[in-house]
DSSP file (Angstrom, degrees, kcal/mol; ACC not computed):
  #  RESIDUE AA STRUCTURE BP1 BP2  ACC     N-H-->O    O-->H-N    N-H-->O    O-->H-N    TCO  KAPPA ALPHA  PHI   PSI    X-CA   Y-CA   Z-CA
    1    1 A M              0   0    0      0, 0.0    65,-2.3     0, 0.0    66,-0.5   0.000 360.0 360.0 360.0 137.1    0.0    0.0    0.0
    2    2 A E  E     +A   65   0A   0     63,-0.2     2,-0.3    99,-0.2    63,-0.2  -0.528 360.0 153.2 -81.0 145.1    1.3    3.5   -0.9
    3    3 A A  E     -A   64   0A   0     61,-2.3    61,-2.9    -2,-0.2     2,-0.4  -0.964  33.9-137.8-158.1 168.9    1.8    6.0    1.8
    4    4 A A  E     +A   63   0A   0     -2,-0.3     2,-0.3    59,-0.2    59,-0.2  -0.995  24.0 175.7-136.7 133.0    3.8    9.1    2.8
    5    5 A R  E     -A   62   0A   0     57,-2.2    57,-3.1    -2,-0.4     2,-0.1  -0.948  41.4 -87.2-135.0 156.5    5.2    9.7    6.2
    6    6 A R  E     -A   61   0A   0     -2,-0.3    55,-0.3    55,-0.2     2,-0.1  -0.405  50.9-118.4 -61.2 131.7    7.4   12.4    7.8
    7    7 A A        -     0   0    0     53,-2.8     2,-0.3    -2,-0.1    53,-0.2  -0.390  29.0-158.5 -73.0 151.7   11.0   11.5    7.3
    8    8 A E    >   -     0   0    0     -2,-0.1     3,-2.3     1,-0.0     4,-0.3  -0.771  36.5 -94.7-124.5 169.6   13.3   10.9   10.3
    9    9 A I  G >  S+     0   0    0      1,-0.3     3,-1.5    -2,-0.3     4,-0.3   0.828 123.1  61.4 -56.7 -33.8   17.0   11.0   10.8
   10   10 A D  G 3  S+     0   0    0      1,-0.3    -1,-0.3     2,-0.1     3,-0.3   0.625  97.7  60.9 -68.9 -11.1   17.2    7.2   10.2
   11   11 A D  G <> S+     0   0    0     -3,-2.3     4,-2.6     1,-0.2     3,-0.3   0.460  72.6  98.5 -92.1  -2.9   15.8    7.8    6.7
   12   12 A V  H <> S+     0   0    0     -3,-1.5     4,-2.7    -4,-0.3     5,-0.2   0.888  80.7  53.1 -56.4 -42.4   18.7   10.1    5.6
   13   13 A G  H  > S+     0   0    0     -3,-0.3     4,-2.1    -4,-0.3    -1,-0.2   0.914 111.6  45.2 -58.8 -44.3   20.4    7.2    3.7
   14   14 A A  H  > S+     0   0    0     -3,-0.3     4,-2.6    -4,-0.2    -1,-0.2   0.889 112.3  52.3 -66.8 -39.3   17.3    6.4    1.7
   15   15 A L  H  X S+     0   0    0     -4,-2.6     4,-2.5     2,-0.2    -2,-0.2   0.916 109.5  49.0 -62.6 -43.3   16.7   10.1    1.0
   16   16 A V  H  X S+     0   0    0     -4,-2.7     4,-2.2    -5,-0.2    -2,-0.2   0.931 112.0  48.7 -61.6 -45.8   20.3   10.5   -0.3
   17   17 A Q  H  X S+     0   0    0     -4,-2.1     4,-1.8     1,-0.2    -2,-0.2   0.926 113.3  46.4 -62.0 -45.3   19.9    7.4   -2.5
   18   18 A L  H  X S+     0   0    0     -4,-2.6     4,-2.4     1,-0.2    -1,-0.2   0.885 110.6  53.8 -64.5 -38.6   16.5    8.7   -3.9
   19   19 A C  H  X S+     0   0    0     -4,-2.5     4,-2.6     1,-0.2    -1,-0.2   0.893 107.0  51.3 -63.6 -40.2   18.0   12.1   -4.5
   20   20 A R  H  X S+     0   0    0     -4,-2.2     4,-2.1     2,-0.2    -1,-0.2   0.898 110.2  49.0 -64.7 -39.6   20.9   10.7   -6.5
   21   21 A V  H  X S+     0   0    0     -4,-1.8     4,-1.8     2,-0.2    -2,-0.2   0.914 111.1  50.9 -64.1 -42.4   18.4    8.7   -8.7
   22   22 A A  H  X S+     0   0    0     -4,-2.4     4,-2.2     1,-0.2    -2,-0.2   0.924 109.8  49.3 -61.6 -44.7   16.4   11.9   -9.2
   23   23 A R  H  X S+     0   0    0     -4,-2.6     4,-2.7     1,-0.2    -1,-0.2   0.904 109.0  52.3 -61.9 -41.8   19.4   13.9  -10.2
   24   24 A A  H  < S+     0   0    0     -4,-2.1    -1,-0.2     1,-0.2    -2,-0.2   0.853 112.0  47.0 -63.4 -33.6   20.5   11.2  -12.7
   25   25 A E  H  < S+     0   0    0     -4,-1.8     4,-0.2    -5,-0.2    -1,-0.2   0.858 116.3  43.8 -74.8 -36.0   17.0   11.4  -14.2
   26   26 A L  H >< S+     0   0    0     -4,-2.2     3,-1.9     1,-0.2    -2,-0.2   0.872  96.2  75.0 -76.5 -38.4   16.9   15.2  -14.4
   27   27 A A  T 3< S+     0   0    0     -4,-2.7     6,-0.8     1,-0.3    -1,-0.2   0.814  95.6  46.8 -51.5 -43.4   20.4   15.8  -15.7
   28   28 A P  T 3  S+     0   0    0      0, 0.0    -1,-0.3     0, 0.0    -2,-0.1   0.629  93.3  98.3 -79.0  -8.5   19.8   14.8  -19.4
   29   29 A L  S X> S-     0   0    0     -3,-1.9     3,-2.6    -4,-0.2     4,-0.6  -0.348  95.9 -81.3 -73.2 158.1   16.6   16.8  -19.6
   30   30 A R  T 34 S+     0   0    0     99,-0.4    -1,-0.1     1,-0.3   101,-0.1  -0.428 122.3   6.2 -59.0 122.1   16.6   20.2  -21.2
   31   31 A G  T 3> S+     0   0    0     -2,-0.2     4,-2.0    97,-0.1    -1,-0.3   0.331 102.6 113.7  84.5  -7.1   17.8   22.6  -18.5
   32   32 A G  H <>  +     0   0    0     -3,-2.6     4,-2.9     2,-0.2     5,-0.2   0.904  69.5  49.9 -67.7 -45.3   18.5   19.6  -16.2
   33   33 A A  H  X S+     0   0    0     -6,-0.8     4,-2.2    -4,-0.6    -1,-0.2   0.913 114.0  46.1 -62.4 -42.2   22.3   19.8  -16.0
   34   34 A L  H  > S+     0   0    0      2,-0.2     4,-2.5     1,-0.2     5,-0.4   0.895 112.9  50.8 -66.8 -39.9   22.1   23.5  -15.1
   35   35 A F  H  X>S+     0   0    0     -4,-2.0     4,-2.7     2,-0.2     5,-2.1   0.942 111.3  47.3 -61.2 -48.2   19.4   22.8  -12.6
   36   36 A V  H  <5S+     0   0    0     -4,-2.9    -2,-0.2     1,-0.2    -1,-0.2   0.897 116.6  44.8 -61.3 -40.4   21.3   20.0  -10.9
   37   37 A D  H  <5S+     0   0    0     -4,-2.2    -1,-0.2    -5,-0.2    -2,-0.2   0.879 130.0  18.8 -71.3 -38.3   24.5   22.2  -10.8
   38   38 A R  H  <5S+     0   0    0     -4,-2.5    -3,-0.2    -5,-0.1    -2,-0.2   0.749 132.7  23.0-108.8 -28.5   22.9   25.4   -9.6
   39   39 A E  T  <5S+     0   0    0     -4,-2.7    -3,-0.2    -5,-0.4    -4,-0.1   0.639  90.4  96.1-122.5 -18.8   19.5   24.9   -8.0
   40   40 A A  S   <S-     0   0    0     -5,-2.1    51,-0.1     1,-0.2    50,-0.0  -0.232  92.9 -61.7 -72.0 166.9   19.1   21.3   -6.8
   41   41 A R        -     0   0    0     49,-0.2    -1,-0.2     1,-0.1     4,-0.1  -0.155  65.7-112.1 -49.1 135.6   19.8   20.3   -3.1
   42   42 A G        -     0   0    0     -3,-0.1     6,-0.3     2,-0.1    -1,-0.1  -0.269  40.5 -74.6 -75.5 157.7   23.4   21.0   -2.2
   43   43 A E  S    S+     0   0    0      1,-0.1     2,-0.1     4,-0.1    -1,-0.1  -0.621 105.6  53.2 -90.2 155.1   26.2   18.6   -1.4
   44   44 A P  S  > S-     0   0    0      0, 0.0     4,-2.1     0, 0.0     3,-0.2   0.526  73.1-163.8 -71.1 136.9   26.9   16.8    0.8
   45   45 A L  H  > S+     0   0    0      1,-0.2     4,-2.9     2,-0.2     5,-0.3   0.873  83.4  56.4 -60.7 -41.5   23.4   15.4    0.6
   46   46 A A  H  > S+     0   0    0      1,-0.2     4,-2.3     2,-0.2    -1,-0.2   0.918 110.8  44.8 -59.7 -42.8   23.4   13.7    3.9
   47   47 A E  H  > S+     0   0    0     -3,-0.2     4,-2.4     2,-0.2    -1,-0.2   0.887 112.0  53.0 -67.4 -38.2   24.2   16.9    5.7
   48   48 A S  H  X S+     0   0    0     -4,-2.1     4,-2.1    -6,-0.3    -2,-0.2   0.928 112.9  42.9 -63.3 -45.7   21.7   18.8    3.6
   49   49 A F  H  X S+     0   0    0     -4,-2.9     4,-2.4     2,-0.2    -2,-0.2   0.896 112.4  53.4 -68.0 -39.5   18.9   16.4    4.5
   50   50 A T  H  X S+     0   0    0     -4,-2.3     4,-1.2    -5,-0.3    -2,-0.2   0.922 110.8  47.1 -60.7 -43.5   20.0   16.2    8.2
   51   51 A A  H  X S+     0   0    0     -4,-2.4     4,-0.8     1,-0.2     3,-0.3   0.905 110.7  52.0 -64.3 -41.7   19.8   20.0    8.3
   52   52 A A  H >< S+     0   0    0     -4,-2.1     3,-0.8     1,-0.2     6,-0.3   0.901 107.0  53.0 -62.0 -40.7   16.4   20.1    6.7
   53   53 A L  H 3< S+     0   0    0     -4,-2.4    -1,-0.2     1,-0.2    -2,-0.2   0.801 112.1  45.7 -65.0 -28.6   15.0   17.5    9.2
   54   54 A A  H 3< S+     0   0    0     -4,-1.2     2,-0.5    -3,-0.3    -1,-0.2   0.550  93.9  93.2 -90.7  -8.8   16.2   19.7   12.1
   55   55 A D    X<  -     0   0    0     -4,-0.8     3,-1.8    -3,-0.8    -4,-0.0  -0.760  63.0-153.1 -94.3 123.0   14.8   23.0   10.6
   56   56 A S  T 3  S+     0   0    0     -2,-0.5    -1,-0.1     1,-0.3    -4,-0.0   0.667  96.4  59.8 -68.2 -15.4   11.3   24.1   11.7
   57   57 A L  T 3  S+     0   0    0     20,-0.0    20,-2.6    19,-0.0     2,-0.3   0.340 105.3  57.8 -92.6   6.3   10.9   26.0    8.4
   58   58 A Q  E <   - B   0  76A   0     -3,-1.8     2,-0.3    -6,-0.3    18,-0.2  -0.926  60.8-168.8-132.3 158.1   11.4   22.8    6.4
   59   59 A A  E     - B   0  75A   0     16,-2.4    16,-2.5    -2,-0.3     2,-0.4  -0.995   2.0-165.8-146.2 146.2    9.8   19.4    6.1
   60   60 A V  E     - B   0  74A   0     -2,-0.3   -53,-2.8    14,-0.2     2,-0.3  -0.997   5.8-170.3-134.3 136.1   10.7   16.2    4.4
   61   61 A W  E     -AB   6  73A   0     12,-2.7    12,-1.9    -2,-0.4     2,-0.5  -0.911  15.0-140.1-124.7 153.7    8.5   13.2    3.7
   62   62 A L  E     -AB   5  72A   0    -57,-3.1   -57,-2.2    -2,-0.3     2,-0.4  -0.959  13.7-146.2-112.6 127.7    9.3    9.7    2.5
   63   63 A G  E     -AB   4  71A   0      8,-3.0     7,-3.0    -2,-0.5     8,-1.4  -0.801  26.4-178.3 -93.0 134.7    6.9    8.0    0.0
   64   64 A T  E     -AB   3  69A   0    -61,-2.9   -61,-2.3    -2,-0.4     2,-0.4  -0.908  30.4-152.5-133.2 157.0    6.6    4.3    0.5
   65   65 A I  E >  S-AB   2  68A   0      3,-2.0     3,-2.1    -2,-0.3   -63,-0.2  -0.982  94.2 -17.7-125.3 119.4    4.9    1.2   -1.0
   66   66 A D  T 3  S-     0   0    0    -65,-2.3   -64,-0.1    -2,-0.4    -1,-0.1   0.855 130.5 -53.3  51.0  38.5    4.4   -1.5    1.7
   67   67 A G  T 3  S+     0   0    0    -66,-0.5    -1,-0.3     1,-0.2   -65,-0.1   0.320 110.5 123.4  84.7  -7.8    7.0    0.3    3.8
   68   68 A T  E <   -B   65   0A   0     -3,-2.1    -3,-2.0     1,-0.0    -1,-0.2  -0.761  67.7-117.2 -89.6 126.1    9.7    0.4    1.1
   69   69 A P  E     +B   64   0A   0      0, 0.0    -5,-0.3     0, 0.0     3,-0.1  -0.433  48.1 153.2 -64.3 127.2   11.0    3.9    0.3
   70   70 A V  E     +     0   0A   0     -7,-3.0    25,-3.3     1,-0.3     2,-0.3   0.339  62.6   3.6-132.9  -0.8   10.2    4.8   -3.4
   71   71 A G  E     -BC  63  94A   0     -8,-1.4    -8,-3.0    23,-0.3    -1,-0.3  -0.985  55.5-156.9-171.8 172.4   10.0    8.6   -3.3
   72   72 A Y  E     -BC  62  93A   0     21,-2.4    21,-2.6    -2,-0.3     2,-0.3  -0.989   4.6-154.1-158.4 161.5   10.4   11.7   -1.2
   73   73 A A  E     -BC  61  92A   0    -12,-1.9   -12,-2.7    -2,-0.3     2,-0.4  -0.995   7.5-171.7-139.5 143.1    9.3   15.4   -1.0
   74   74 A A  E     +BC  60  91A   0     17,-2.7    16,-1.9    -2,-0.3    17,-1.8  -0.999   9.7 174.4-136.5 134.6   11.1   18.3    0.7
   75   75 A V  E     -BC  59  89A   0    -16,-2.5   -16,-2.4    -2,-0.4     2,-0.3  -0.963   8.5-167.1-139.1 152.4    9.6   21.8    1.2
   76   76 A R  E     -BC  58  88A   0     12,-2.0    12,-3.0    -2,-0.3     2,-0.5  -0.959  24.8-115.4-137.9 156.9   10.6   25.0    2.9
   77   77 A L  E     - C   0  87A   0    -20,-2.6    10,-0.2    -2,-0.3   -20,-0.0  -0.810  25.4-165.4 -93.5 132.5    8.9   28.2    3.9
   78   78 A D  E     - C   0  86A   0      8,-2.9     8,-1.9    -2,-0.5     2,-0.2  -0.958  14.1-139.9-120.3 111.3   10.2   31.3    2.2
   79   79 A P  E     - C   0  85A   0      0, 0.0     6,-0.2     0, 0.0     2,-0.1  -0.499  16.9-140.2 -73.5 137.5    9.2   34.6    3.7
   80   80 A G    >   -     0   0    0      4,-3.7     3,-1.8    -2,-0.2     6,-0.0  -0.388  28.2-101.1 -87.8 170.6    8.3   37.4    1.3
   81   81 A R  T 3  S+     0   0    0      1,-0.3    -1,-0.1     2,-0.1     0, 0.0   0.797 124.8  52.7 -60.9 -28.4    9.1   41.1    1.6
   82   82 A D  T 3  S-     0   0    0      2,-0.1    -1,-0.3     1,-0.0     3,-0.1   0.400 123.2-104.4 -89.1   3.3    5.6   41.7    2.9
   83   83 A G  S <  S+     0   0    0     -3,-1.8    -2,-0.1     1,-0.3     2,-0.0   0.311  78.6 132.5  92.6  -8.6    5.9   39.0    5.6
   84   84 A S        -     0   0    0     -5,-0.1    -4,-3.7     1,-0.1     2,-0.4  -0.348  53.0-124.6 -72.4 159.3    3.8   36.5    3.8
   85   85 A L  E     -C   79   0A   0     34,-0.5    36,-3.3    -6,-0.2    37,-0.5  -0.867  19.0-167.3-108.6 139.8    5.0   32.9    3.5
   86   86 A L  E     -Cd  78 122A   0     -8,-1.9    -8,-2.9    -2,-0.4     2,-0.4  -0.995  17.7-138.7-121.3 127.9    5.5   30.9    0.3
   87   87 A A  E     -Cd  77 123A   0     35,-2.8    37,-2.9    -2,-0.4     2,-0.5  -0.738  19.8-161.5 -83.7 133.5    6.0   27.2    0.5
   88   88 A V  E     -Cd  76 124A   0    -12,-3.0   -12,-2.0    -2,-0.4     2,-0.8  -0.969  12.6-141.6-121.9 119.4    8.7   26.1   -2.0
   89   89 A I  E     +C   75   0A   0     35,-3.2    37,-0.4    -2,-0.5   -14,-0.3  -0.707  22.9 175.0 -79.5 112.8    9.0   22.4   -3.0
   90   90 A D  E     +     0   0A   0    -16,-1.9     2,-0.4    -2,-0.8   -49,-0.2   0.798  68.7  18.8 -86.3 -32.3   12.7   21.8   -3.4
   91   91 A D  E     +C   74   0A   0    -17,-1.8   -17,-2.7   -51,-0.1    -1,-0.3  -0.999  55.5 159.9-142.3 134.6   12.4   18.1   -4.1
   92   92 A L  E     +C   73   0A   0     -2,-0.4     2,-0.4   -19,-0.2   -19,-0.2  -0.807  22.8 152.1-152.3 113.0    9.6   15.9   -5.2
   93   93 A F  E     -C   72   0A   0    -21,-2.6   -21,-2.4    -2,-0.3     2,-0.4  -0.999  22.9-176.5-148.9 139.0   10.5   12.5   -6.7
   94   94 A V  E     -C   71   0A   0     -2,-0.4   -23,-0.3   -23,-0.2     5,-0.1  -0.998  39.4-107.3-132.4 132.8    9.1    9.1   -7.1
   95   95 A E    >   -     0   0    0    -25,-3.3     3,-1.7    -2,-0.4     4,-0.3  -0.256  34.6-110.7 -59.5 145.8   11.0    6.2   -8.7
   96   96 A Q  G >  S+     0   0    0      1,-0.3     3,-1.6     2,-0.2    -1,-0.1   0.857 114.3  51.1 -49.1 -50.1    9.8    5.3  -12.2
   97   97 A P  G 3  S+     0   0    0      0, 0.0    -1,-0.3     0, 0.0    -2,-0.1   0.721 110.9  51.1 -66.5 -15.6    8.4    1.8  -11.4
   98   98 A A  G X >S+     0   0    0     -3,-1.7     3,-0.6   -28,-0.2     5,-0.5   0.307  86.2 113.8-102.4   8.5    6.4    3.4   -8.5
   99   99 A R  T < 5 +     0   0    0     -3,-1.6    -4,-0.0    -4,-0.3    -3,-0.0  -0.420  68.6  25.2 -81.3 156.8    4.8    6.2  -10.4
  100  100 A A  T 3 5S+     0   0    0     -2,-0.1    -1,-0.2     1,-0.1    -4,-0.0   0.724  95.7  94.2  66.2  25.7    1.0    6.5  -11.2
  101  101 A V  T < 5S-     0   0    0     -3,-0.6   -99,-0.2     0, 0.0    -2,-0.1   0.372 106.8 -88.7-122.6   0.7    0.0    4.4   -8.2
  102  102 A G  T  >5S+     0   0    0     -4,-0.1     4,-2.1   -99,-0.0     5,-0.1   0.392  94.7 112.2 113.4  -3.7   -0.6    7.2   -5.7
  103  103 A V  H  ><S+     0   0    0     -5,-0.5     4,-2.5     2,-0.2     5,-0.2   0.947  83.5  47.1 -67.1 -47.1    2.8    7.8   -4.0
  104  104 A G  H  > S+     0   0    0     -6,-0.2     4,-2.8     1,-0.2    -1,-0.2   0.896 112.6  50.2 -60.2 -40.5    3.2   11.3   -5.5
  105  105 A E  H  > S+     0   0    0      2,-0.2     4,-2.3     1,-0.2    -1,-0.2   0.891 109.8  50.7 -65.1 -39.2   -0.3   12.2   -4.6
  106  106 A A  H  X S+     0   0    0     -4,-2.1     4,-1.5     2,-0.2    -2,-0.2   0.907 112.5  46.7 -64.9 -41.4    0.3   11.0   -1.0
  107  107 A L  H  X S+     0   0    0     -4,-2.5     4,-2.4     1,-0.2    -2,-0.2   0.932 112.2  49.9 -63.8 -45.6    3.5   13.1   -0.8
  108  108 A M  H  X S+     0   0    0     -4,-2.8     4,-2.9     1,-0.2     5,-0.2   0.874 106.2  56.1 -63.3 -36.9    1.7   16.2   -2.3
  109  109 A A  H  X S+     0   0    0     -4,-2.3     4,-2.3     1,-0.2    -1,-0.2   0.899 109.0  47.4 -61.5 -39.3   -1.1   15.8    0.2
  110  110 A Q  H  X S+     0   0    0     -4,-1.5     4,-2.6     2,-0.2    -2,-0.2   0.927 112.0  49.7 -66.2 -44.7    1.4   16.0    3.0
  111  111 A V  H  X S+     0   0    0     -4,-2.4     4,-2.7     1,-0.2     5,-0.2   0.937 113.1  46.5 -58.3 -48.2    3.1   19.0    1.4
  112  112 A M  H  X S+     0   0    0     -4,-2.9     4,-2.5     1,-0.2    -1,-0.2   0.909 112.9  48.3 -64.6 -43.0   -0.2   20.9    1.0
  113  113 A A  H  X S+     0   0    0     -4,-2.3     4,-2.5    -5,-0.2    -1,-0.2   0.917 113.9  47.4 -63.8 -42.6   -1.4   20.1    4.5
  114  114 A W  H  X S+     0   0    0     -4,-2.6     4,-1.9     2,-0.2    -2,-0.2   0.932 113.3  47.5 -64.3 -46.1    1.9   21.2    6.0
  115  115 A A  H  <>S+     0   0    0     -4,-2.7     5,-2.5    -5,-0.2     4,-0.5   0.901 113.1  48.7 -63.2 -41.7    2.1   24.4    4.0
  116  116 A D  H ><5S+     0   0    0     -4,-2.5     3,-1.3    -5,-0.2    -1,-0.2   0.928 111.2  49.2 -63.8 -45.8   -1.6   25.3    4.8
  117  117 A A  H 3<5S+     0   0    0     -4,-2.5    -1,-0.2     1,-0.3    -2,-0.2   0.818 108.3  55.0 -63.4 -30.7   -1.0   24.6    8.6
  118  118 A A  T 3<5S-     0   0    0     -4,-1.9    -1,-0.3    -5,-0.2    -2,-0.2   0.559 118.4-112.8 -79.6  -7.7    2.1   26.9    8.4
  119  119 A G  T < 5 +     0   0    0     -3,-1.3   -34,-0.5    -4,-0.5    -3,-0.2   0.690  54.3 168.7  85.3  19.1    0.1   29.7    7.0
  120  120 A A      < -     0   0    0     -5,-2.5   -34,-0.2    -6,-0.2    -1,-0.2  -0.385  34.8-144.5 -66.1 142.9    1.7   29.7    3.5
  121  121 A A  S    S-     0   0    0    -36,-3.3     2,-0.3     1,-0.2   -35,-0.2   0.686  75.2 -25.8 -79.0 -19.7   -0.1   31.8    0.9
  122  122 A G  E     -d   86   0A   0    -37,-0.5   -35,-2.8    -7,-0.1     2,-0.4  -0.970  61.8-106.7-175.0-179.8    0.8   29.3   -1.8
  123  123 A I  E     -d   87   0A   0     -2,-0.3     2,-0.3   -37,-0.2   -35,-0.2  -0.997  23.2-161.4-131.8 131.4    3.2   26.7   -3.0
  124  124 A D  E     +d   88   0A   0    -37,-2.9   -35,-3.2    -2,-0.4     2,-0.3  -0.847  13.5 169.7-109.5 149.8    5.8   26.9   -5.7
  125  125 A A        -     0   0    0     -2,-0.3     2,-0.4   -37,-0.2   -35,-0.1  -0.970  26.8-122.9-150.8 160.3    7.5   24.1   -7.5
  126  126 A I        -     0   0    0    -37,-0.4     2,-0.4    -2,-0.3    -2,-0.0  -0.898  18.8-176.8-110.6 136.2    9.8   23.7  -10.6
  127  127 A A        -     0   0    0     -2,-0.4     3,-0.1     8,-0.0    -2,-0.0  -0.995  26.7-129.6-126.6 124.8    9.1   21.5  -13.6
  128  128 A L    >   -     0   0    0     -2,-0.4     3,-2.1     1,-0.1     7,-0.2  -0.356  34.9 -90.5 -71.1 151.9   11.8   21.4  -16.2
  129  129 A P  T 3  S+     0   0    0      0, 0.0   -99,-0.4     0, 0.0   -97,-0.1  -0.396 116.1  21.7 -60.9 135.2   11.0   22.1  -19.9
  130  130 A G  T 3  S+     0   0    0      1,-0.1     2,-1.7  -101,-0.1     3,-0.2   0.288  87.9 114.9  89.1 -10.9   10.2   18.8  -21.6
  131  131 A A    <>  +     0   0    0     -3,-2.1     4,-2.4     1,-0.2     3,-0.4  -0.492  36.4 163.4 -87.6  66.7    9.3   17.1  -18.3
  132  132 A R  H  >  +     0   0    0     -2,-1.7     4,-3.1     1,-0.2     5,-0.2   0.848  67.4  55.1 -59.2 -39.6    5.7   16.7  -19.4
  133  133 A D  H  > S+     0   0    0     -3,-0.2     4,-2.4     2,-0.2    -1,-0.2   0.897 110.4  47.1 -62.3 -38.9    4.8   14.1  -16.8
  134  134 A T  H  > S+     0   0    0     -3,-0.4     4,-2.5     2,-0.2    -2,-0.2   0.940 113.3  47.7 -65.6 -47.7    6.0   16.4  -14.0
  135  135 A K  H  X S+     0   0    0     -4,-2.4     4,-2.5     1,-0.2    -2,-0.2   0.923 113.0  49.0 -58.7 -45.6    4.1   19.4  -15.4
  136  136 A N  H  X S+     0   0    0     -4,-3.1     4,-2.7     2,-0.2    -1,-0.2   0.902 109.2  52.9 -62.3 -41.5    1.0   17.2  -15.8
  137  137 A F  H  X S+     0   0    0     -4,-2.4     4,-1.2    -5,-0.2    -2,-0.2   0.946 111.0  46.1 -59.2 -48.5    1.3   16.0  -12.2
  138  138 A F  H ><>S+     0   0    0     -4,-2.5     5,-2.6     1,-0.2     3,-0.5   0.918 113.1  49.2 -62.2 -43.0    1.5   19.5  -10.9
  139  139 A E  H ><5S+     0   0    0     -4,-2.5     3,-1.7     1,-0.2    -1,-0.2   0.893 107.3  55.4 -63.8 -38.5   -1.4   20.7  -13.0
  140  140 A E  H 3<5S+     0   0    0     -4,-2.7    -1,-0.2     1,-0.3    -2,-0.2   0.753 107.1  51.3 -65.6 -23.1   -3.5   17.7  -11.8
  141  141 A T  T <<5S-     0   0    0     -4,-1.2    -1,-0.3    -3,-0.5    -2,-0.2   0.212 131.3 -91.1-100.2  15.5   -2.9   18.7   -8.2
  142  142 A G  T < 5S+     0   0    0     -3,-1.7    -3,-0.2     1,-0.3     2,-0.2   0.499  79.0 138.3  97.9   5.4   -4.0   22.3   -8.9
  143  143 A F      < -     0   0    0     -5,-2.6     2,-0.3    -6,-0.2    -1,-0.3  -0.540  28.6-170.0 -82.9 149.7   -0.8   24.1   -9.8
  144  144 A T        -     0   0    0     -2,-0.2     2,-0.1     0, 0.0    -5,-0.0  -0.969  33.2 -96.0-132.8 153.1   -0.6   26.6  -12.7
  145  145 A A        +     0   0    0     -2,-0.3     3,-0.1     1,-0.1     0, 0.0  -0.450  41.2 167.4 -67.0 136.5    2.5   28.2  -14.2
  146  146 A R        +     0   0    0      1,-0.4     2,-0.3    -2,-0.1    -1,-0.1   0.408  64.7  21.2-125.0  -5.8    3.3   31.6  -12.8
  147  147 A Q        -     0   0    0      2,-0.0     2,-0.5     0, 0.0    -1,-0.4  -0.962  53.9-156.6-162.7 140.6    6.8   32.2  -14.2
  148  148 A L        -     0   0    0     -2,-0.3     2,-0.6    -3,-0.1    -3,-0.0  -0.994  17.0-150.7-119.4 124.1    9.0   31.0  -17.1
  149  149 A R        -     0   0    0     -2,-0.5     2,-0.3     2,-0.0    -2,-0.0  -0.845  13.4-155.2 -96.1 125.0   12.7   31.3  -16.6
  150  150 A M        -     0   0    0     -2,-0.6     2,-0.3     2,-0.0    -2,-0.0  -0.698   9.5-169.9-100.2 151.8   14.6   31.8  -19.8
  151  151 A H        -     0   0    0     -2,-0.3    -2,-0.0     2,-0.0  -120,-0.0  -1.000  12.8-165.7-143.1 139.4   18.3   31.0  -20.4
  152  152 A H        -     0   0    0     -2,-0.3     2,-0.1     0, 0.0    -2,-0.0  -0.950  21.0-143.1-124.8 109.4   20.7   31.7  -23.2
  153  153 A P        -     0   0    0      0, 0.0     2,-0.1     0, 0.0    -2,-0.0  -0.433  13.3-159.5 -71.4 144.6   23.9   29.6  -23.1
  154  154 A L        -     0   0    0      1,-0.3     0, 0.0    -2,-0.1     0, 0.0  -0.212  52.5 -30.8-102.9-159.8   27.1   31.2  -24.1
  155  155 A S              0   0    0      1,-0.2    -1,-0.3    -2,-0.1     0, 0.0  -0.207 360.0 360.0 -59.6 146.8   30.3   29.5  -25.2
  156  156 A P              0   0    0      0, 0.0    -1,-0.2     0, 0.0    -2,-0.0   0.484 360.0 360.0 -64.9 360.0   30.8   26.0  -23.6
């Protein structure tokens, strides 16, 4: 049975492993290499996840099927200039064989409930160009595009 539960310090190893799989999947996509290098969770991953678990402005969940980790979500609160809070999804990933069975929805339900309880005005997430399944997932859960970031590469 698919589920999502709050991650604990004992889950850091599983989170690191899932994050590495996610990065490998993202890197070849259009914009993926630059995203992984500049915007994805920083190294060392174990320290990054440990810090996130200890930070009251962040939350991490583990998605499971029959207790086996197959995905994760990480979100943080970002205060605006006006004092309002925006929840920002830094990580949302489910392994390929476990997709389309409800793990992503279970993770997103946790993210939304946490953000709402924290008083966030909204939730932001990134979908890379060409990652149609990711874009579709976000749209199916009520997200709409609010910004397109453009990039022009210069010499290699």
